[in-house]
All heavy atoms as a GROMACS GRO file, in nm:
protein
  274
    1MET      N    1  -0.578   1.170   0.858
    1MET     CA    2  -0.564   1.026   0.869
    1MET      C    3  -0.530   0.993   1.014
    1MET      O    4  -0.438   1.049   1.070
    1MET     CB    5  -0.455   0.977   0.774
    1MET     CG    6  -0.433   0.828   0.781
    1MET     SD    7  -0.314   0.765   0.660
    1MET     CE    8  -0.417   0.751   0.517
    2THR      N    9  -0.607   0.906   1.071
    2THR     CA   10  -0.581   0.867   1.209
    2THR      C   11  -0.472   0.762   1.214
    2THR      O   12  -0.434   0.704   1.112
    2THR     CB   13  -0.709   0.810   1.275
    2THR    OG1   14  -0.742   0.688   1.211
    2THR    CG2   15  -0.825   0.908   1.267
    3GLN      N   16  -0.423   0.737   1.334
    3GLN     CA   17  -0.318   0.636   1.351
    3GLN      C   18  -0.369   0.498   1.308
    3GLN      O   19  -0.297   0.423   1.244
    3GLN     CB   20  -0.271   0.632   1.495
    3GLN     CG   21  -0.158   0.533   1.517
    3GLN     CD   22  -0.105   0.534   1.659
    3GLN    OE1   23  -0.147   0.614   1.741
    3GLN    NE2   24  -0.013   0.445   1.687
    4ASN      N   25  -0.494   0.466   1.339
    4ASN     CA   26  -0.549   0.337   1.299
    4ASN      C   27  -0.557   0.325   1.148
    4ASN      O   28  -0.528   0.220   1.092
    4ASN     CB   29  -0.686   0.314   1.362
    4ASN     CG   30  -0.678   0.281   1.509
    4ASN    OD1   31  -0.574   0.240   1.560
    4ASN    ND2   32  -0.788   0.300   1.579
    5ASN      N   33  -0.600   0.433   1.081
    5ASN     CA   34  -0.607   0.430   0.935
    5ASN      C   35  -0.469   0.412   0.874
    5ASN      O   36  -0.453   0.337   0.778
    5ASN     CB   37  -0.670   0.559   0.881
    5ASN     CG   38  -0.818   0.567   0.910
    5ASN    OD1   39  -0.881   0.470   0.949
    5ASN    ND2   40  -0.874   0.685   0.893
    6ALA      N   41  -0.370   0.483   0.927
    6ALA     CA   42  -0.234   0.471   0.876
    6ALA      C   43  -0.181   0.329   0.898
    6ALA      O   44  -0.116   0.272   0.811
    6ALA     CB   45  -0.143   0.573   0.943
    7GLN      N   46  -0.212   0.274   1.012
    7GLN     CA   47  -0.168   0.138   1.043
    7GLN      C   48  -0.236   0.037   0.949
    7GLN      O   49  -0.171  -0.054   0.898
    7GLN     CB   50  -0.202   0.107   1.189
    7GLN     CG   51  -0.137  -0.017   1.243
    7GLN     CD   52  -0.162  -0.029   1.392
    7GLN    OE1   53  -0.271   0.004   1.442
    7GLN    NE2   54  -0.062  -0.077   1.464
    8ASP      N   55  -0.365   0.055   0.925
    8ASP     CA   56  -0.437  -0.034   0.833
    8ASP      C   57  -0.380  -0.024   0.692
    8ASP      O   58  -0.363  -0.126   0.624
    8ASP     CB   59  -0.586   0.000   0.831
    8ASP     CG   60  -0.657  -0.036   0.961
    8ASP    OD1   61  -0.601  -0.116   1.040
    8ASP    OD2   62  -0.767   0.017   0.983
    9LEU      N   63  -0.351   0.098   0.648
    9LEU     CA   64  -0.294   0.118   0.516
    9LEU      C   65  -0.158   0.048   0.505
    9LEU      O   66  -0.131  -0.022   0.408
    9LEU     CB   67  -0.278   0.267   0.485
    9LEU     CG   68  -0.208   0.301   0.353
    9LEU    CD1   69  -0.284   0.243   0.235
    9LEU    CD2   70  -0.192   0.451   0.339
   10PHE      N   71  -0.075   0.064   0.606
   10PHE     CA   72   0.056  -0.001   0.607
   10PHE      C   73   0.041  -0.153   0.596
   10PHE      O   74   0.109  -0.217   0.516
   10PHE     CB   75   0.133   0.035   0.734
   10PHE     CG   76   0.262  -0.041   0.748
   10PHE    CD1   77   0.373  -0.005   0.673
   10PHE    CD2   78   0.271  -0.149   0.834
   10PHE    CE1   79   0.492  -0.076   0.686
   10PHE    CE2   80   0.389  -0.220   0.846
   10PHE     CZ   81   0.500  -0.183   0.772
   11LEU      N   82  -0.049  -0.209   0.673
   11LEU     CA   83  -0.068  -0.354   0.670
   11LEU      C   84  -0.118  -0.402   0.535
   11LEU      O   85  -0.078  -0.509   0.486
   11LEU     CB   86  -0.163  -0.397   0.782
   11LEU     CG   87  -0.108  -0.379   0.924
   11LEU    CD1   88  -0.217  -0.410   1.026
   11LEU    CD2   89   0.015  -0.464   0.948
   12GLU      N   90  -0.205  -0.325   0.472
   12GLU     CA   91  -0.253  -0.361   0.338
   12GLU      C   92  -0.140  -0.354   0.236
   12GLU      O   93  -0.129  -0.440   0.149
   12GLU     CB   94  -0.368  -0.269   0.297
   12GLU     CG   95  -0.495  -0.296   0.375
   12GLU     CD   96  -0.609  -0.204   0.334
   12GLU    OE1   97  -0.617  -0.169   0.215
   12GLU    OE2   98  -0.688  -0.167   0.422
   13LEU      N   99  -0.056  -0.252   0.247
   13LEU     CA  100   0.055  -0.237   0.152
   13LEU      C  101   0.158  -0.348   0.164
   13LEU      O  102   0.206  -0.400   0.063
   13LEU     CB  103   0.123  -0.100   0.169
   13LEU     CG  104   0.040   0.020   0.127
   13LEU    CD1  105   0.113   0.149   0.162
   13LEU    CD2  106   0.007   0.015  -0.021
   14VAL      N  107   0.192  -0.385   0.286
   14VAL     CA  108   0.293  -0.491   0.301
   14VAL      C  109   0.238  -0.628   0.264
   14VAL      O  110   0.315  -0.721   0.241
   14VAL     CB  111   0.357  -0.493   0.442
   14VAL    CG1  112   0.429  -0.363   0.470
   14VAL    CG2  113   0.255  -0.523   0.550
   15ALA      N  114   0.105  -0.640   0.254
   15ALA     CA  115   0.046  -0.768   0.215
   15ALA      C  116   0.048  -0.788   0.064
   15ALA      O  117   0.029  -0.900   0.015
   15ALA     CB  118  -0.099  -0.776   0.265
   16ILE      N  119   0.075  -0.680  -0.013
   16ILE     CA  120   0.080  -0.690  -0.158
   16ILE      C  121   0.217  -0.743  -0.198
   16ILE      O  122   0.318  -0.679  -0.169
   16ILE     CB  123   0.055  -0.553  -0.225
   16ILE    CG1  124  -0.084  -0.501  -0.187
   16ILE    CG2  125   0.071  -0.564  -0.377
   16ILE    CD1  126  -0.110  -0.358  -0.231
   17PRO      N  127   0.221  -0.859  -0.264
   17PRO     CA  128   0.352  -0.914  -0.302
   17PRO      C  129   0.415  -0.831  -0.414
   17PRO      O  130   0.348  -0.791  -0.509
   17PRO     CB  131   0.318  -1.055  -0.352
   17PRO     CG  132   0.174  -1.051  -0.387
   17PRO     CD  133   0.111  -0.943  -0.304
   18SER      N  134   0.543  -0.800  -0.396
   18SER     CA  135   0.616  -0.726  -0.500
   18SER      C  136   0.765  -0.750  -0.485
   18SER      O  137   0.817  -0.761  -0.374
   18SER     CB  138   0.586  -0.577  -0.493
   18SER     OG  139   0.637  -0.523  -0.373
   19ASN      N  140   0.830  -0.759  -0.597
   19ASN     CA  141   0.976  -0.771  -0.597
   19ASN      C  142   1.034  -0.634  -0.625
   19ASN      O  143   0.968  -0.546  -0.681
   19ASN     CB  144   1.021  -0.869  -0.707
   19ASN     CG  145   0.976  -1.010  -0.677
   19ASN    OD1  146   0.975  -1.053  -0.563
   19ASN    ND2  147   0.937  -1.082  -0.780
   20SER      N  148   1.158  -0.615  -0.589
   20SER     CA  149   1.224  -0.489  -0.615
   20SER      C  150   1.217  -0.458  -0.764
   20SER      O  151   1.246  -0.543  -0.849
   20SER     CB  152   1.369  -0.497  -0.570
   20SER     OG  153   1.434  -0.375  -0.591
   21GLY      N  154   1.175  -0.335  -0.796
   21GLY     CA  155   1.162  -0.295  -0.935
   21GLY      C  156   1.029  -0.332  -0.996
   21GLY      O  157   1.002  -0.299  -1.111
   22GLN      N  158   0.943  -0.398  -0.922
   22GLN     CA  159   0.812  -0.439  -0.973
   22GLN      C  160   0.702  -0.396  -0.876
   22GLN      O  161   0.622  -0.477  -0.831
   22GLN     CB  162   0.808  -0.591  -0.995
   22GLN     CG  163   0.911  -0.639  -1.094
   22GLN     CD  164   0.910  -0.791  -1.106
   22GLN    OE1  165   0.858  -0.862  -1.022
   22GLN    NE2  166   0.972  -0.840  -1.212
   23GLU      N  167   0.698  -0.268  -0.850
   23GLU     CA  168   0.605  -0.215  -0.750
   23GLU      C  169   0.479  -0.156  -0.811
   23GLU      O  170   0.406  -0.082  -0.746
   23GLU     CB  171   0.674  -0.108  -0.664
   23GLU     CG  172   0.788  -0.160  -0.580
   23GLU     CD  173   0.923  -0.155  -0.652
   23GLU    OE1  174   0.930  -0.105  -0.765
   23GLU    OE2  175   1.021  -0.203  -0.595
   24GLN      N  176   0.449  -0.186  -0.937
   24GLN     CA  177   0.335  -0.125  -1.005
   24GLN      C  178   0.204  -0.150  -0.931
   24GLN      O  179   0.121  -0.060  -0.919
   24GLN     CB  180   0.324  -0.175  -1.149
   24GLN     CG  181   0.212  -0.108  -1.228
   24GLN     CD  182   0.231   0.042  -1.240
   24GLN    OE1  183   0.340   0.089  -1.267
   24GLN    NE2  184   0.125   0.117  -1.218
   25GLU      N  185   0.184  -0.269  -0.881
   25GLU     CA  186   0.058  -0.300  -0.811
   25GLU      C  187   0.043  -0.213  -0.686
   25GLU      O  188  -0.066  -0.164  -0.657
   25GLU     CB  189   0.053  -0.448  -0.772
   25GLU     CG  190  -0.082  -0.491  -0.717
   25GLU     CD  191  -0.092  -0.640  -0.692
   25GLU    OE1  192  -0.004  -0.716  -0.737
   25GLU    OE2  193  -0.189  -0.680  -0.626
   26ILE      N  194   0.151  -0.189  -0.616
   26ILE     CA  195   0.146  -0.104  -0.497
   26ILE      C  196   0.119   0.041  -0.537
   26ILE      O  197   0.037   0.109  -0.475
   26ILE     CB  198   0.276  -0.114  -0.416
   26ILE    CG1  199   0.287  -0.254  -0.353
   26ILE    CG2  200   0.284  -0.006  -0.308
   26ILE    CD1  201   0.417  -0.280  -0.282
   27MET      N  202   0.185   0.089  -0.642
   27MET     CA  203   0.161   0.226  -0.688
   27MET      C  204   0.016   0.246  -0.731
   27MET      O  205  -0.045   0.348  -0.700
   27MET     CB  206   0.256   0.261  -0.803
   27MET     CG  207   0.400   0.277  -0.757
   27MET     SD  208   0.514   0.341  -0.881
   27MET     CE  209   0.491   0.233  -1.019
   28THR      N  210  -0.040   0.148  -0.799
   28THR     CA  211  -0.180   0.155  -0.841
   28THR      C  212  -0.272   0.161  -0.720
   28THR      O  213  -0.366   0.239  -0.715
   28THR     CB  214  -0.216   0.035  -0.931
   28THR    OG1  215  -0.130   0.036  -1.045
   28THR    CG2  216  -0.362   0.040  -0.975
   29TYR      N  217  -0.244   0.079  -0.619
   29TYR     CA  218  -0.325   0.077  -0.497
   29TYR      C  219  -0.321   0.213  -0.428
   29TYR      O  220  -0.424   0.267  -0.388
   29TYR     CB  221  -0.275  -0.032  -0.402
   29TYR     CG  222  -0.356  -0.039  -0.275
   29TYR    CD1  223  -0.472  -0.114  -0.268
   29TYR    CD2  224  -0.318   0.033  -0.162
   29TYR    CE1  225  -0.547  -0.120  -0.152
   29TYR    CE2  226  -0.392   0.030  -0.046
   29TYR     CZ  227  -0.507  -0.047  -0.042
   29TYR     OH  228  -0.582  -0.051   0.073
   30ILE      N  229  -0.201   0.270  -0.416
   30ILE     CA  230  -0.187   0.399  -0.349
   30ILE      C  231  -0.259   0.509  -0.425
   30ILE      O  232  -0.327   0.592  -0.366
   30ILE     CB  233  -0.037   0.434  -0.331
   30ILE    CG1  234   0.026   0.338  -0.229
   30ILE    CG2  235  -0.020   0.578  -0.283
   30ILE    CD1  236   0.175   0.349  -0.217
   31GLN      N  237  -0.248   0.509  -0.558
   31GLN     CA  238  -0.317   0.609  -0.638
   31GLN      C  239  -0.468   0.598  -0.621
   31GLN      O  240  -0.538   0.699  -0.612
   31GLN     CB  241  -0.279   0.595  -0.786
   31GLN     CG  242  -0.138   0.638  -0.814
   31GLN     CD  243  -0.096   0.608  -0.956
   31GLN    OE1  244  -0.153   0.520  -1.022
   31GLN    NE2  245   0.004   0.678  -1.004
   32THR      N  246  -0.520   0.478  -0.616
   32THR     CA  247  -0.663   0.456  -0.598
   32THR      C  248  -0.706   0.499  -0.457
   32THR      O  249  -0.812   0.558  -0.441
   32THR     CB  250  -0.698   0.308  -0.622
   32THR    OG1  251  -0.657   0.272  -0.753
   32THR    CG2  252  -0.847   0.283  -0.607
   33PHE      N  253  -0.623   0.468  -0.359
   33PHE     CA  254  -0.656   0.501  -0.219
   33PHE      C  255  -0.668   0.651  -0.199
   33PHE      O  256  -0.761   0.699  -0.134
   33PHE     CB  257  -0.549   0.443  -0.127
   33PHE     CG  258  -0.576   0.467   0.020
   33PHE    CD1  259  -0.662   0.384   0.089
   33PHE    CD2  260  -0.516   0.572   0.085
   33PHE    CE1  261  -0.687   0.406   0.224
   33PHE    CE2  262  -0.541   0.595   0.220
   33PHE     CZ  263  -0.626   0.512   0.289
   34PHE      N  264  -0.574   0.725  -0.256
   34PHE     CA  265  -0.574   0.870  -0.237
   34PHE      C  266  -0.649   0.939  -0.346
   34PHE      O  267  -0.690   1.046  -0.343
   34PHE     CB  268  -0.431   0.925  -0.227
   34PHE     CG  269  -0.365   0.885  -0.098
   34PHE    CD1  270  -0.265   0.790  -0.096
   34PHE    CD2  271  -0.401   0.944   0.021
   34PHE    CE1  272  -0.204   0.753   0.024
   34PHE    CE2  273  -0.339   0.908   0.140
   34PHE     CZ  274  -0.240   0.812   0.141
   0.00000   0.00000   0.00000
């Protein structure tokens, strides 16, 4: 993973709205990404 890819992934993750304890959408995104 290049620095640009890591940076893009980070920006996509922080754009997903989630409250503490409700991170299912982020977990699903990460599982799909990898």
